All heavy atoms as a GROMACS GRO file, in nm:
protein
  597
    1MET      N    1  -2.905  -1.286   3.899
    1MET     CA    2  -2.787  -1.200   3.909
    1MET      C    3  -2.772  -1.128   3.774
    1MET      O    4  -2.776  -1.190   3.669
    1MET     CB    5  -2.663  -1.283   3.938
    1MET     CG    6  -2.535  -1.203   3.939
    1MET     SD    7  -2.384  -1.300   3.975
    1MET     CE    8  -2.412  -1.350   4.142
    2SER      N    9  -2.753  -0.998   3.779
    2SER     CA   10  -2.735  -0.920   3.658
    2SER      C   11  -2.595  -0.936   3.604
    2SER      O   12  -2.504  -0.983   3.673
    2SER     CB   13  -2.763  -0.771   3.685
    2SER     OG   14  -2.654  -0.716   3.758
    3LYS      N   15  -2.575  -0.896   3.481
    3LYS     CA   16  -2.443  -0.903   3.420
    3LYS      C   17  -2.344  -0.819   3.496
    3LYS      O   18  -2.230  -0.860   3.519
    3LYS     CB   19  -2.453  -0.857   3.272
    3LYS     CG   20  -2.323  -0.868   3.198
    3LYS     CD   21  -2.341  -0.829   3.054
    3LYS     CE   22  -2.213  -0.831   2.978
    3LYS     NZ   23  -2.229  -0.792   2.836
    4GLN      N   24  -2.387  -0.696   3.538
    4GLN     CA   25  -2.298  -0.609   3.615
    4GLN      C   26  -2.257  -0.673   3.747
    4GLN      O   27  -2.144  -0.663   3.791
    4GLN     CB   28  -2.367  -0.476   3.642
    4GLN     CG   29  -2.372  -0.387   3.520
    4GLN     CD   30  -2.439  -0.252   3.552
    4GLN    OE1   31  -2.534  -0.247   3.630
    4GLN    NE2   32  -2.391  -0.148   3.489
    5GLU      N   33  -2.352  -0.740   3.814
    5GLU     CA   34  -2.321  -0.808   3.940
    5GLU      C   35  -2.222  -0.924   3.917
    5GLU      O   36  -2.130  -0.945   3.995
    5GLU     CB   37  -2.448  -0.859   4.004
    5GLU     CG   38  -2.539  -0.749   4.057
    5GLU     CD   39  -2.674  -0.802   4.098
    5GLU    OE1   40  -2.727  -0.897   4.037
    5GLU    OE2   41  -2.729  -0.745   4.196
    6LEU      N   42  -2.243  -0.995   3.808
    6LEU     CA   43  -2.155  -1.106   3.776
    6LEU      C   44  -2.014  -1.055   3.747
    6LEU      O   45  -1.914  -1.110   3.797
    6LEU     CB   46  -2.209  -1.183   3.654
    6LEU     CG   47  -2.126  -1.303   3.608
    6LEU    CD1   48  -2.109  -1.406   3.721
    6LEU    CD2   49  -2.192  -1.367   3.486
    7VAL      N   50  -2.001  -0.949   3.669
    7VAL     CA   51  -1.872  -0.889   3.639
    7VAL      C   52  -1.805  -0.842   3.767
    7VAL      O   53  -1.685  -0.865   3.789
    7VAL     CB   54  -1.885  -0.777   3.534
    7VAL    CG1   55  -1.754  -0.699   3.524
    7VAL    CG2   56  -1.925  -0.832   3.400
    8ALA      N   57  -1.878  -0.777   3.854
    8ALA     CA   58  -1.825  -0.729   3.981
    8ALA      C   59  -1.773  -0.846   4.066
    8ALA      O   60  -1.665  -0.836   4.126
    8ALA     CB   61  -1.929  -0.649   4.056
    9GLU      N   62  -1.849  -0.954   4.066
    9GLU     CA   63  -1.808  -1.070   4.143
    9GLU      C   64  -1.680  -1.132   4.084
    9GLU      O   65  -1.591  -1.171   4.159
    9GLU     CB   66  -1.922  -1.174   4.144
    9GLU     CG   67  -1.898  -1.288   4.238
    9GLU     CD   68  -2.019  -1.379   4.252
    9GLU    OE1   69  -2.132  -1.331   4.245
    9GLU    OE2   70  -2.000  -1.502   4.268
   10ILE      N   71  -1.673  -1.137   3.953
   10ILE     CA   72  -1.553  -1.189   3.887
   10ILE      C   73  -1.431  -1.104   3.917
   10ILE      O   74  -1.324  -1.154   3.949
   10ILE     CB   75  -1.576  -1.202   3.735
   10ILE    CG1   76  -1.677  -1.314   3.705
   10ILE    CG2   77  -1.445  -1.228   3.661
   10ILE    CD1   78  -1.730  -1.315   3.564
   11LEU      N   79  -1.448  -0.970   3.909
   11LEU     CA   80  -1.336  -0.880   3.931
   11LEU      C   81  -1.290  -0.884   4.077
   11LEU      O   82  -1.177  -0.844   4.104
   11LEU     CB   83  -1.377  -0.738   3.891
   11LEU     CG   84  -1.399  -0.721   3.741
   11LEU    CD1   85  -1.442  -0.578   3.711
   11LEU    CD2   86  -1.278  -0.760   3.660
   12ALA      N   87  -1.374  -0.930   4.167
   12ALA     CA   88  -1.337  -0.940   4.310
   12ALA      C   89  -1.253  -1.065   4.336
   12ALA      O   90  -1.194  -1.078   4.442
   12ALA     CB   91  -1.462  -0.939   4.397
   13LEU      N   92  -1.248  -1.158   4.241
   13LEU     CA   93  -1.171  -1.281   4.260
   13LEU      C   94  -1.022  -1.250   4.257
   13LEU      O   95  -0.978  -1.154   4.194
   13LEU     CB   96  -1.200  -1.381   4.146
   13LEU     CG   97  -1.340  -1.439   4.139
   13LEU    CD1   98  -1.359  -1.516   4.007
   13LEU    CD2   99  -1.368  -1.529   4.259
   14PRO      N  100  -0.940  -1.334   4.324
   14PRO     CA  101  -0.796  -1.317   4.315
   14PRO      C  102  -0.750  -1.339   4.170
   14PRO      O  103  -0.817  -1.408   4.091
   14PRO     CB  104  -0.742  -1.430   4.405
   14PRO     CG  105  -0.857  -1.478   4.484
   14PRO     CD  106  -0.981  -1.444   4.408
   15PRO      N  107  -0.636  -1.281   4.131
   15PRO     CA  108  -0.589  -1.290   3.994
   15PRO      C  109  -0.580  -1.433   3.939
   15PRO      O  110  -0.618  -1.456   3.828
   15PRO     CB  111  -0.450  -1.224   3.997
   15PRO     CG  112  -0.461  -1.127   4.111
   15PRO     CD  113  -0.551  -1.194   4.212
   16ASP      N  114  -0.531  -1.526   4.021
   16ASP     CA  115  -0.518  -1.662   3.971
   16ASP      C  116  -0.655  -1.725   3.938
   16ASP      O  117  -0.667  -1.796   3.840
   16ASP     CB  118  -0.438  -1.752   4.066
   16ASP     CG  119  -0.501  -1.766   4.203
   16ASP    OD1  120  -0.563  -1.668   4.252
   16ASP    OD2  121  -0.487  -1.873   4.262
   17GLU      N  122  -0.755  -1.693   4.018
   17GLU     CA  123  -0.889  -1.746   3.991
   17GLU      C  124  -0.951  -1.679   3.867
   17GLU      O  125  -1.022  -1.744   3.793
   17GLU     CB  126  -0.978  -1.730   4.112
   17GLU     CG  127  -0.940  -1.822   4.229
   17GLU     CD  128  -1.032  -1.808   4.347
   17GLU    OE1  129  -1.152  -1.780   4.327
   17GLU    OE2  130  -0.984  -1.826   4.461
   18ARG      N  131  -0.924  -1.550   3.851
   18ARG     CA  132  -0.974  -1.482   3.728
   18ARG      C  133  -0.908  -1.541   3.606
   18ARG      O  134  -0.975  -1.562   3.502
   18ARG     CB  135  -0.947  -1.332   3.738
   18ARG     CG  136  -1.038  -1.263   3.837
   18ARG     CD  137  -1.032  -1.113   3.825
   18ARG     NE  138  -0.897  -1.060   3.808
   18ARG     CZ  139  -0.838  -0.977   3.892
   18ARG    NH1  140  -0.901  -0.930   3.998
   18ARG    NH2  141  -0.716  -0.936   3.869
   19MET      N  142  -0.778  -1.574   3.615
   19MET     CA  143  -0.708  -1.634   3.501
   19MET      C  144  -0.767  -1.772   3.470
   19MET      O  145  -0.788  -1.805   3.354
   19MET     CB  146  -0.559  -1.646   3.529
   19MET     CG  147  -0.481  -1.701   3.409
   19MET     SD  148  -0.499  -1.605   3.258
   19MET     CE  149  -0.402  -1.463   3.299
   20ASP      N  150  -0.799  -1.848   3.573
   20ASP     CA  151  -0.863  -1.978   3.551
   20ASP      C  152  -0.998  -1.961   3.479
   20ASP      O  153  -1.031  -2.037   3.388
   20ASP     CB  154  -0.887  -2.051   3.683
   20ASP     CG  155  -0.758  -2.101   3.748
   20ASP    OD1  156  -0.654  -2.109   3.680
   20ASP    OD2  157  -0.762  -2.131   3.871
   21LEU      N  158  -1.069  -1.859   3.520
   21LEU     CA  159  -1.198  -1.830   3.456
   21LEU      C  160  -1.180  -1.790   3.312
   21LEU      O  161  -1.253  -1.838   3.222
   21LEU     CB  162  -1.272  -1.723   3.534
   21LEU     CG  163  -1.412  -1.686   3.486
   21LEU    CD1  164  -1.502  -1.809   3.485
   21LEU    CD2  165  -1.470  -1.577   3.571
   22VAL      N  166  -1.083  -1.706   3.285
   22VAL     CA  167  -1.054  -1.663   3.147
   22VAL      C  168  -1.021  -1.785   3.060
   22VAL      O  169  -1.069  -1.801   2.948
   22VAL     CB  170  -0.940  -1.561   3.142
   22VAL    CG1  171  -0.889  -1.538   3.001
   22VAL    CG2  172  -0.986  -1.428   3.202
   23GLU      N  173  -0.938  -1.873   3.114
   23GLU     CA  174  -0.900  -1.993   3.040
   23GLU      C  175  -1.022  -2.083   3.011
   23GLU      O  176  -1.034  -2.136   2.900
   23GLU     CB  177  -0.794  -2.072   3.116
   23GLU     CG  178  -0.658  -2.003   3.116
   23GLU     CD  179  -0.553  -2.073   3.206
   23GLU    OE1  180  -0.589  -2.176   3.267
   23GLU    OE2  181  -0.442  -2.023   3.210
   24ALA      N  182  -1.111  -2.095   3.109
   24ALA     CA  183  -1.229  -2.177   3.091
   24ALA      C  184  -1.320  -2.115   2.984
   24ALA      O  185  -1.374  -2.189   2.897
   24ALA     CB  186  -1.306  -2.191   3.222
   25VAL      N  187  -1.337  -1.985   2.986
   25VAL     CA  188  -1.418  -1.918   2.884
   25VAL      C  189  -1.354  -1.934   2.748
   25VAL      O  190  -1.420  -1.968   2.647
   25VAL     CB  191  -1.439  -1.769   2.919
   25VAL    CG1  192  -1.505  -1.695   2.803
   25VAL    CG2  193  -1.523  -1.756   3.043
   26TRP      N  194  -1.221  -1.911   2.739
   26TRP     CA  195  -1.151  -1.925   2.612
   26TRP      C  196  -1.166  -2.068   2.557
   26TRP      O  197  -1.192  -2.086   2.438
   26TRP     CB  198  -1.005  -1.888   2.626
   26TRP     CG  199  -0.934  -1.894   2.494
   26TRP    CD1  200  -0.852  -1.993   2.448
   26TRP    CD2  201  -0.944  -1.799   2.387
   26TRP    NE1  202  -0.810  -1.964   2.321
   26TRP    CE2  203  -0.864  -1.846   2.284
   26TRP    CE3  204  -1.012  -1.679   2.373
   26TRP    CZ2  205  -0.853  -1.774   2.164
   26TRP    CZ3  206  -0.999  -1.611   2.255
   26TRP    CH2  207  -0.920  -1.660   2.150
   27ASP      N  208  -1.147  -2.168   2.643
   27ASP     CA  209  -1.159  -2.307   2.600
   27ASP      C  210  -1.299  -2.335   2.547
   27ASP      O  211  -1.317  -2.409   2.452
   27ASP     CB  212  -1.125  -2.403   2.714
   27ASP     CG  213  -0.975  -2.403   2.749
   27ASP    OD1  214  -0.895  -2.354   2.668
   27ASP    OD2  215  -0.943  -2.456   2.855
   28SER      N  216  -1.402  -2.275   2.611
   28SER     CA  217  -1.537  -2.298   2.563
   28SER      C  218  -1.559  -2.236   2.426
   28SER      O  219  -1.632  -2.291   2.343
   28SER     CB  220  -1.639  -2.243   2.664
   28SER     OG  221  -1.643  -2.101   2.661
   29LEU      N  222  -1.495  -2.123   2.399
   29LEU     CA  223  -1.505  -2.060   2.266
   29LEU      C  224  -1.426  -2.140   2.163
   29LEU      O  225  -1.471  -2.160   2.051
   29LEU     CB  226  -1.455  -1.917   2.272
   29LEU     CG  227  -1.539  -1.818   2.351
   29LEU    CD1  228  -1.465  -1.688   2.367
   29LEU    CD2  229  -1.675  -1.798   2.285
   30ALA      N  230  -1.307  -2.185   2.201
   30ALA     CA  231  -1.221  -2.261   2.109
   30ALA      C  232  -1.284  -2.396   2.071
   30ALA      O  233  -1.254  -2.448   1.965
   30ALA     CB  234  -1.084  -2.281   2.172
   31ALA      N  235  -1.370  -2.447   2.158
   31ALA     CA  236  -1.433  -2.578   2.131
   31ALA      C  237  -1.531  -2.569   2.014
   31ALA      O  238  -1.561  -2.670   1.952
   31ALA     CB  239  -1.502  -2.628   2.255
   32VAL      N  240  -1.577  -2.450   1.983
   32VAL     CA  241  -1.672  -2.432   1.872
   32VAL      C  242  -1.630  -2.312   1.788
   32VAL      O  243  -1.695  -2.208   1.784
   32VAL     CB  244  -1.815  -2.408   1.927
   32VAL    CG1  245  -1.919  -2.416   1.815
   32VAL    CG2  246  -1.851  -2.508   2.038
   33PRO      N  247  -1.516  -2.324   1.717
   33PRO     CA  248  -1.460  -2.210   1.644
   33PRO      C  249  -1.555  -2.157   1.536
   33PRO      O  250  -1.554  -2.037   1.506
   33PRO     CB  251  -1.331  -2.261   1.584
   33PRO     CG  252  -1.342  -2.410   1.587
   33PRO     CD  253  -1.435  -2.442   1.702
   34GLU      N  254  -1.639  -2.244   1.482
   34GLU     CA  255  -1.730  -2.197   1.377
   34GLU      C  256  -1.839  -2.103   1.429
   34GLU      O  257  -1.906  -2.035   1.352
   34GLU     CB  258  -1.794  -2.317   1.303
   34GLU     CG  259  -1.879  -2.405   1.387
   34GLU     CD  260  -1.804  -2.511   1.468
   34GLU    OE1  261  -1.681  -2.518   1.463
   34GLU    OE2  262  -1.872  -2.590   1.536
   35ALA      N  263  -1.853  -2.095   1.560
   35ALA     CA  264  -1.952  -2.006   1.619
   35ALA      C  265  -1.906  -1.861   1.619
   35ALA      O  266  -1.986  -1.770   1.637
   35ALA     CB  267  -1.985  -2.049   1.763
   36LEU      N  268  -1.775  -1.840   1.597
   36LEU     CA  269  -1.722  -1.703   1.595
   36LEU      C  270  -1.685  -1.667   1.451
   36LEU      O  271  -1.599  -1.730   1.389
   36LEU     CB  272  -1.596  -1.695   1.682
   36LEU     CG  273  -1.619  -1.725   1.830
   36LEU    CD1  274  -1.486  -1.728   1.903
   36LEU    CD2  275  -1.706  -1.617   1.889
   37PRO      N  276  -1.751  -1.569   1.397
   37PRO     CA  277  -1.725  -1.533   1.256
   37PRO      C  278  -1.588  -1.467   1.240
   37PRO      O  279  -1.536  -1.402   1.332
   37PRO     CB  280  -1.833  -1.432   1.225
   37PRO     CG  281  -1.870  -1.370   1.357
   37PRO     CD  282  -1.849  -1.478   1.459
   38LEU      N  283  -1.525  -1.489   1.126
   38LEU     CA  284  -1.403  -1.422   1.089
   38LEU      C  285  -1.437  -1.311   0.992
   38LEU      O  286  -1.511  -1.333   0.896
   38LEU     CB  287  -1.305  -1.516   1.021
   38LEU     CG  288  -1.226  -1.613   1.111
   38LEU    CD1  289  -1.137  -1.700   1.025
   38LEU    CD2  290  -1.141  -1.537   1.211
   39TYR      N  291  -1.376  -1.195   1.014
   39TYR     CA  292  -1.392  -1.087   0.919
   39TYR      C  293  -1.299  -1.112   0.798
   39TYR      O  294  -1.202  -1.188   0.809
   39TYR     CB  295  -1.358  -0.952   0.984
   39TYR     CG  296  -1.452  -0.915   1.094
   39TYR    CD1  297  -1.415  -0.932   1.226
   39TYR    CD2  298  -1.577  -0.864   1.064
   39TYR    CE1  299  -1.502  -0.897   1.329
   39TYR    CE2  300  -1.666  -0.831   1.167
   39TYR     CZ  301  -1.627  -0.848   1.298
   39TYR     OH  302  -1.713  -0.815   1.401
   40GLU      N  303  -1.332  -1.051   0.689
   40GLU     CA  304  -1.249  -1.072   0.568
   40GLU      C  305  -1.104  -1.033   0.593
   40GLU      O  306  -1.012  -1.100   0.550
   40GLU     CB  307  -1.308  -0.991   0.450
   40GLU     CG  308  -1.245  -1.027   0.317
   40GLU     CD  309  -1.257  -1.173   0.280
   40GLU    OE1  310  -1.360  -1.237   0.310
   40GLU    OE2  311  -1.161  -1.227   0.218
   41TRP      N  312  -1.081  -0.921   0.666
   41TRP     CA  313  -0.942  -0.878   0.692
   41TRP      C  314  -0.870  -0.980   0.776
   41TRP      O  315  -0.748  -0.997   0.761
   41TRP     CB  316  -0.938  -0.739   0.754
   41TRP     CG  317  -0.991  -0.730   0.895
   41TRP    CD1  318  -1.118  -0.696   0.933
   41TRP    CD2  319  -0.919  -0.754   1.016
   41TRP    NE1  320  -1.130  -0.702   1.070
   41TRP    CE2  321  -1.009  -0.737   1.124
   41TRP    CE3  322  -0.789  -0.793   1.044
   41TRP    CZ2  323  -0.970  -0.753   1.255
   41TRP    CZ3  324  -0.752  -0.811   1.176
   41TRP    CH2  325  -0.843  -0.789   1.279
   42GLN      N  326  -0.941  -1.052   0.863
   42GLN     CA  327  -0.877  -1.155   0.944
   42GLN      C  328  -0.837  -1.273   0.860
   42GLN      O  329  -0.728  -1.330   0.874
   42GLN     CB  330  -0.972  -1.199   1.058
   42GLN     CG  331  -0.994  -1.094   1.163
   42GLN     CD  332  -1.106  -1.132   1.259
   42GLN    OE1  333  -1.213  -1.177   1.215
   42GLN    NE2  334  -1.079  -1.113   1.387
   43LYS      N  335  -0.925  -1.312   0.766
   43LYS     CA  336  -0.893  -1.422   0.674
   43LYS      C  337  -0.771  -1.387   0.591
   43LYS      O  338  -0.682  -1.469   0.571
   43LYS     CB  339  -1.014  -1.452   0.586
   43LYS     CG  340  -1.132  -1.512   0.659
   43LYS     CD  341  -1.249  -1.527   0.565
   43LYS     CE  342  -1.371  -1.572   0.641
   43LYS     NZ  343  -1.491  -1.581   0.556
   44GLU      N  344  -0.767  -1.262   0.543
   44GLU     CA  345  -0.654  -1.219   0.462
   44GLU      C  346  -0.524  -1.221   0.541
   44GLU      O  347  -0.420  -1.262   0.489
   44GLU     CB  348  -0.680  -1.077   0.405
   44GLU     CG  349  -0.790  -1.076   0.301
   44GLU     CD  350  -0.835  -0.936   0.266
   44GLU    OE1  351  -0.779  -0.835   0.319
   44GLU    OE2  352  -0.930  -0.923   0.184
   45GLU      N  353  -0.531  -1.179   0.666
   45GLU     CA  354  -0.411  -1.177   0.752
   45GLU      C  355  -0.367  -1.321   0.781
   45GLU      O  356  -0.248  -1.351   0.778
   45GLU     CB  357  -0.440  -1.104   0.884
   45GLU     CG  358  -0.321  -1.101   0.978
   45GLU     CD  359  -0.198  -1.027   0.925
   45GLU    OE1  360  -0.208  -0.953   0.825
   45GLU    OE2  361  -0.089  -1.046   0.984
   46LEU      N  362  -0.459  -1.411   0.805
   46LEU     CA  363  -0.424  -1.552   0.828
   46LEU      C  364  -0.360  -1.610   0.704
   46LEU      O  365  -0.260  -1.683   0.713
   46LEU     CB  366  -0.548  -1.631   0.870
   46LEU     CG  367  -0.599  -1.603   1.009
   46LEU    CD1  368  -0.736  -1.672   1.028
   46LEU    CD2  369  -0.502  -1.647   1.116
   47ASP      N  370  -0.414  -1.581   0.586
   47ASP     CA  371  -0.355  -1.628   0.461
   47ASP      C  372  -0.216  -1.573   0.442
   47ASP      O  373  -0.125  -1.645   0.400
   47ASP     CB  374  -0.443  -1.589   0.342
   47ASP     CG  375  -0.575  -1.668   0.335
   47ASP    OD1  376  -0.581  -1.776   0.399
   47ASP    OD2  377  -0.667  -1.624   0.267
   48ARG      N  378  -0.197  -1.443   0.474
   48ARG     CA  379  -0.065  -1.380   0.461
   48ARG      C  380   0.035  -1.447   0.552
   48ARG      O  381   0.149  -1.480   0.511
   48ARG     CB  382  -0.074  -1.232   0.492
   48ARG     CG  383   0.058  -1.157   0.468
   48ARG     CD  384   0.056  -1.018   0.529
   48ARG     NE  385   0.047  -1.016   0.674
   48ARG     CZ  386   0.153  -1.045   0.755
   48ARG    NH1  387   0.269  -1.075   0.705
   48ARG    NH2  388   0.138  -1.039   0.885
   49ARG      N  389  -0.004  -1.472   0.675
   49ARG     CA  390   0.087  -1.536   0.770
   49ARG      C  391   0.120  -1.679   0.729
   49ARG      O  392   0.235  -1.724   0.746
   49ARG     CB  393   0.027  -1.533   0.910
   49ARG     CG  394   0.024  -1.393   0.967
   49ARG     CD  395  -0.034  -1.395   1.106
   49ARG     NE  396  -0.053  -1.260   1.156
   49ARG     CZ  397  -0.071  -1.230   1.283
   49ARG    NH1  398  -0.070  -1.326   1.374
   49ARG    NH2  399  -0.086  -1.106   1.322
   50LEU      N  400   0.022  -1.751   0.681
   50LEU     CA  401   0.045  -1.891   0.635
   50LEU      C  402   0.141  -1.891   0.518
   50LEU      O  403   0.235  -1.971   0.511
   50LEU     CB  404  -0.088  -1.957   0.598
   50LEU     CG  405  -0.077  -2.101   0.548
   50LEU    CD1  406  -0.012  -2.192   0.655
   50LEU    CD2  407  -0.213  -2.154   0.511
   51GLU      N  408   0.121  -1.798   0.424
   51GLU     CA  409   0.210  -1.788   0.310
   51GLU      C  410   0.353  -1.757   0.354
   51GLU      O  411   0.450  -1.815   0.303
   51GLU     CB  412   0.160  -1.681   0.216
   51GLU     CG  413   0.234  -1.668   0.087
   51GLU     CD  414   0.174  -1.563  -0.006
   51GLU    OE1  415   0.050  -1.570  -0.031
   51GLU    OE2  416   0.250  -1.474  -0.048
   52ALA      N  417   0.369  -1.665   0.447
   52ALA     CA  418   0.502  -1.631   0.497
   52ALA      C  419   0.566  -1.750   0.566
   52ALA      O  420   0.688  -1.775   0.549
   52ALA     CB  421   0.493  -1.512   0.593
   53HIS      N  422   0.491  -1.824   0.644
   53HIS     CA  423   0.545  -1.942   0.709
   53HIS      C  424   0.586  -2.048   0.610
   53HIS      O  425   0.691  -2.110   0.622
   53HIS     CB  426   0.442  -2.000   0.806
   53HIS     CG  427   0.480  -2.135   0.860
   53HIS    ND1  428   0.586  -2.151   0.948
   53HIS    CD2  429   0.431  -2.259   0.838
   53HIS    CE1  430   0.599  -2.280   0.975
   53HIS    NE2  431   0.506  -2.348   0.909
   54GLU      N  432   0.501  -2.071   0.508
   54GLU     CA  433   0.535  -2.172   0.407
   54GLU      C  434   0.659  -2.132   0.329
   54GLU      O  435   0.736  -2.216   0.287
   54GLU     CB  436   0.415  -2.196   0.318
   54GLU     CG  437   0.302  -2.269   0.388
   54GLU     CD  438   0.173  -2.279   0.307
   54GLU    OE1  439   0.157  -2.202   0.209
   54GLU    OE2  440   0.086  -2.362   0.345
   55ALA      N  441   0.680  -2.001   0.308
   55ALA     CA  442   0.798  -1.955   0.235
   55ALA      C  443   0.924  -1.968   0.319
   55ALA      O  444   1.033  -1.986   0.265
   55ALA     CB  445   0.778  -1.808   0.193
   56ASP      N  446   0.911  -1.961   0.452
   56ASP     CA  447   1.027  -1.969   0.542
   56ASP      C  448   0.985  -2.038   0.673
   56ASP      O  449   0.966  -1.975   0.775
   56ASP     CB  450   1.080  -1.830   0.572
   56ASP     CG  451   1.207  -1.834   0.657
   56ASP    OD1  452   1.266  -1.940   0.675
   56ASP    OD2  453   1.243  -1.726   0.710
   57PRO      N  454   0.970  -2.172   0.667
   57PRO     CA  455   0.918  -2.245   0.782
   57PRO      C  456   1.004  -2.234   0.908
   57PRO      O  457   0.959  -2.253   1.019
   57PRO     CB  458   0.908  -2.390   0.736
   57PRO     CG  459   0.964  -2.397   0.601
   57PRO     CD  460   0.992  -2.259   0.553
   58ASP      N  461   1.133  -2.203   0.889
   58ASP     CA  462   1.222  -2.192   1.005
   58ASP      C  463   1.239  -2.046   1.050
   58ASP      O  464   1.319  -2.019   1.139
   58ASP     CB  465   1.359  -2.250   0.970
   58ASP     CG  466   1.352  -2.399   0.944
   58ASP    OD1  467   1.273  -2.469   1.010
   58ASP    OD2  468   1.425  -2.445   0.850
   59GLY      N  469   1.162  -1.955   0.993
   59GLY     CA  470   1.177  -1.814   1.023
   59GLY      C  471   1.119  -1.772   1.157
   59GLY      O  472   1.153  -1.664   1.207
   60GLY      N  473   1.036  -1.852   1.214
   60GLY     CA  474   0.973  -1.815   1.342
   60GLY      C  475   1.044  -1.879   1.460
   60GLY      O  476   1.152  -1.935   1.446
   61ALA      N  477   0.983  -1.868   1.575
   61ALA     CA  478   1.036  -1.927   1.696
   61ALA      C  479   0.919  -1.995   1.770
   61ALA      O  480   0.807  -1.948   1.762
   61ALA     CB  481   1.098  -1.820   1.785
   62PRO      N  482   0.949  -2.105   1.838
   62PRO     CA  483   0.845  -2.170   1.918
   62PRO      C  484   0.787  -2.074   2.022
   62PRO      O  485   0.860  -1.989   2.075
   62PRO     CB  486   0.917  -2.288   1.985
   62PRO     CG  487   1.037  -2.311   1.900
   62PRO     CD  488   1.075  -2.178   1.844
   63TRP      N  489   0.659  -2.089   2.050
   63TRP     CA  490   0.588  -2.000   2.142
   63TRP      C  491   0.660  -1.994   2.278
   63TRP      O  492   0.674  -1.885   2.335
   63TRP     CB  493   0.443  -2.048   2.158
   63TRP     CG  494   0.363  -1.963   2.248
   63TRP    CD1  495   0.303  -2.002   2.364
   63TRP    CD2  496   0.333  -1.823   2.231
   63TRP    NE1  497   0.237  -1.894   2.417
   63TRP    CE2  498   0.253  -1.784   2.339
   63TRP    CE3  499   0.366  -1.731   2.134
   63TRP    CZ2  500   0.207  -1.654   2.355
   63TRP    CZ3  501   0.320  -1.600   2.150
   63TRP    CH2  502   0.241  -1.565   2.260
   64LYS      N  503   0.706  -2.106   2.329
   64LYS     CA  504   0.774  -2.107   2.459
   64LYS      C  505   0.896  -2.019   2.456
   64LYS      O  506   0.922  -1.944   2.551
   64LYS     CB  507   0.809  -2.249   2.500
   64LYS     CG  508   0.874  -2.255   2.639
   64LYS     CD  509   0.896  -2.395   2.687
   64LYS     CE  510   0.962  -2.408   2.820
   64LYS     NZ  511   1.009  -2.293   2.888
   65GLU      N  512   0.974  -2.023   2.347
   65GLU     CA  513   1.091  -1.937   2.338
   65GLU      C  514   1.052  -1.790   2.335
   65GLU      O  515   1.119  -1.706   2.394
   65GLU     CB  516   1.170  -1.971   2.211
   65GLU     CG  517   1.247  -2.100   2.220
   65GLU     CD  518   1.321  -2.129   2.090
   65GLU    OE1  519   1.353  -2.037   2.015
   65GLU    OE2  520   1.351  -2.250   2.068
   66VAL      N  521   0.947  -1.757   2.262
   66VAL     CA  522   0.901  -1.618   2.254
   66VAL      C  523   0.862  -1.570   2.393
   66VAL      O  524   0.903  -1.461   2.436
   66VAL     CB  525   0.784  -1.606   2.156
   66VAL    CG1  526   0.724  -1.468   2.160
   66VAL    CG2  527   0.826  -1.643   2.014
   67ILE      N  528   0.783  -1.645   2.465
   67ILE     CA  529   0.740  -1.609   2.600
   67ILE      C  530   0.861  -1.594   2.690
   67ILE      O  531   0.870  -1.497   2.770
   67ILE     CB  532   0.643  -1.713   2.656
   67ILE    CG1  533   0.508  -1.707   2.581
   67ILE    CG2  534   0.620  -1.693   2.806
   67ILE    CD1  535   0.435  -1.576   2.596
   68ASP      N  536   0.956  -1.686   2.684
   68ASP     CA  537   1.078  -1.676   2.768
   68ASP      C  538   1.154  -1.548   2.738
   68ASP      O  539   1.199  -1.482   2.832
   68ASP     CB  540   1.168  -1.798   2.747
   68ASP     CG  541   1.109  -1.926   2.807
   68ASP    OD1  542   1.014  -1.918   2.888
   68ASP    OD2  543   1.158  -2.036   2.769
   69ARG      N  544   1.166  -1.512   2.611
   69ARG     CA  545   1.238  -1.386   2.575
   69ARG      C  546   1.164  -1.266   2.627
   69ARG      O  547   1.226  -1.172   2.680
   69ARG     CB  548   1.251  -1.376   2.421
   69ARG     CG  549   1.367  -1.451   2.365
   69ARG     CD  550   1.403  -1.402   2.225
   69ARG     NE  551   1.292  -1.381   2.137
   69ARG     CZ  552   1.254  -1.463   2.038
   69ARG    NH1  553   1.323  -1.571   2.014
   69ARG    NH2  554   1.150  -1.434   1.962
   70ILE      N  555   1.033  -1.268   2.618
   70ILE     CA  556   0.953  -1.154   2.668
   70ILE      C  557   0.972  -1.141   2.818
   70ILE      O  558   0.992  -1.030   2.871
   70ILE     CB  559   0.804  -1.172   2.632
   70ILE    CG1  560   0.782  -1.156   2.483
   70ILE    CG2  561   0.716  -1.074   2.710
   70ILE    CD1  562   0.646  -1.198   2.432
   71ARG      N  563   0.967  -1.252   2.888
   71ARG     CA  564   0.983  -1.247   3.034
   71ARG      C  565   1.123  -1.202   3.077
   71ARG      O  566   1.138  -1.141   3.183
   71ARG     CB  567   0.951  -1.384   3.094
   71ARG     CG  568   0.801  -1.413   3.088
   71ARG     CD  569   0.763  -1.542   3.152
   71ARG     NE  570   0.620  -1.556   3.152
   71ARG     CZ  571   0.557  -1.670   3.139
   71ARG    NH1  572   0.623  -1.783   3.127
   71ARG    NH2  573   0.424  -1.675   3.139
   72ARG      N  574   1.223  -1.233   2.994
   72ARG     CA  575   1.359  -1.188   3.024
   72ARG      C  576   1.381  -1.044   2.980
   72ARG      O  577   1.485  -0.986   3.009
   72ARG     CB  578   1.460  -1.279   2.955
   72ARG     CG  579   1.472  -1.417   3.016
   72ARG     CD  580   1.595  -1.493   2.964
   72ARG     NE  581   1.615  -1.482   2.820
   72ARG     CZ  582   1.569  -1.570   2.728
   72ARG    NH1  583   1.502  -1.673   2.767
   72ARG    NH2  584   1.593  -1.550   2.602
   73GLY      N  585   1.286  -0.988   2.907
   73GLY     CA  586   1.299  -0.851   2.861
   73GLY      C  587   1.389  -0.836   2.741
   73GLY      O  588   1.447  -0.731   2.718
   74LYS      N  589   1.400  -0.940   2.659
   74LYS     CA  590   1.488  -0.935   2.540
   74LYS      C  591   1.408  -0.961   2.416
   74LYS      O  592   1.321  -1.032   2.401
   74LYS     CB  593   1.598  -1.038   2.552
   74LYS     CG  594   1.687  -1.010   2.670
   74LYS     CD  595   1.797  -1.114   2.679
   74LYS     CE  596   1.885  -1.084   2.800
   74LYS     NZ  597   1.994  -1.172   2.812
   0.00000   0.00000   0.00000
């Protein structure tokens, strides 16, 4: 099966099955983070965000709260 055929087959799946597939692919990448290189600008951004968090650890919001606000449109 060619890559194009595989992509077409994936795109023909129902949305929930495509999401399951995306999660499985993401989990496989997350299992070996060292296999994905970070660019210098990404390292700098991560350092900047860590520094901001350490300066104000209560300044953010838990991910669930953020998602809930987005879903409510606020």
